[in-house]
C-alpha positions in Angstrom: 30.7 -14.9 -22.6 30.5 -18.6 -21.5 27.3 -20.7 -21.9 26.8 -20.7 -18.2 26.8 -17.0 -17.5 24.8 -16.7 -20.6 22.0 -19.0 -19.3 22.2 -17.3 -15.6 21.6 -13.7 -17.3 18.6 -15.1 -19.4 17.3 -16.8 -16.2 17.5 -13.5 -14.3 15.2 -12.0 -17.2 12.7 -14.8 -17.8 12.5 -16.3 -14.1 13.7 -13.8 -11.0 12.6 -10.6 -12.8 9.2 -11.7 -14.6 6.5 -10.3 -13.3 4.3 -13.2 -13.5 6.7 -15.3 -11.2 8.8 -13.3 -8.5 9.0 -9.4 -9.4 6.7 -6.8 -9.4 6.4 -3.1 -11.0 7.1 -0.2 -8.6 7.4 3.4 -9.2 10.9 5.1 -9.2 10.3 8.9 -9.5 8.4 9.3 -12.9 8.9 5.7 -14.2 8.3 2.0 -13.8 10.8 -0.5 -12.7 10.7 -4.2 -12.6 12.2 -5.3 -9.0 11.8 -7.5 -6.2 11.2 -6.0 -2.6 12.7 -8.4 -0.2 11.9 -6.8 3.2 12.7 -10.2 4.8 16.3 -9.9 3.6 16.2 -6.5 5.2 15.3 -7.9 8.7 18.1 -10.4 8.4 20.8 -8.1 7.5 20.0 -5.6 9.9 18.4 -7.9 12.7 20.4 -6.4 15.7 19.6 -2.8 14.5 16.2 -3.4 12.8 14.4 -1.9 15.7 16.4 1.4 15.0 15.4 1.3 11.3 12.5 3.3 10.2 9.6 1.6 9.6 9.0 1.2 5.8 12.6 0.7 4.8 13.1 -1.7 1.9 15.5 -3.8 0.4 15.2 -4.1 -3.5 16.8 -6.2 -6.1 16.9 -4.4 -9.6 18.5 -5.8 -12.7 20.8 -3.3 -13.9 19.3 -3.0 -17.2 16.2 -1.3 -15.5 18.3 1.5 -14.5 20.3 2.1 -17.4 20.2 5.5 -18.8 18.1 7.2 -15.7 19.9 9.2 -13.1 19.9 6.1 -11.1 22.3 4.2 -13.7 24.9 3.9 -10.9 23.2 4.3 -7.6 25.2 5.8 -4.5 24.8 5.9 -0.8 22.9 8.6 0.7 21.2 9.2 -2.7 17.3 10.6 -2.4 14.9 8.2 -4.2 11.2 8.7 -4.5 9.9 5.1 -4.5 6.4 4.4 -4.8 5.6 8.0 -4.0 7.4 8.0 -0.7 11.0 9.6 -0.3 14.0 7.2 0.9 17.8 7.5 1.2 20.0 4.8 -0.3 21.6 3.3 2.7 23.7 0.8 0.9 24.3 -0.4 -2.6 25.7 -3.6 -3.8 26.3 -4.7 -7.5 26.0 -8.6 -7.5 26.2 -10.4 -11.1 24.1 -7.5 -12.9 21.7 -6.9 -10.2 21.7 -3.8 -7.9 20.8 -4.4 -4.2 19.6 -1.4 -2.9 18.8 -0.8 0.7 16.3 2.2 1.2 15.9 3.8 4.5 12.5 5.9 4.9 13.2 9.5 5.2 11.5 11.4 7.7 
């Protein structure tokens, strides 16, 4: 790996996904994960459709390492997830440089 990529990966853990900086601990099924919840990003992405989306939907940024070895190791669209005690459906998933972007839609 190149030096820049190594520094980038280290910054992901030490800064962006540091609970003392940007991230928070949330409950995924029966274990805790360290992630960033960005509902403003969700509103921007779905701005035209946002009123049609269920209240309580979330956009999560989760380091792939947080989900390694779990049933969420490779999240899929339409997968059911219990997040912070509520049931959600994965609306969309993207893998961006070692980080999962997971769009959760509140199940009725």
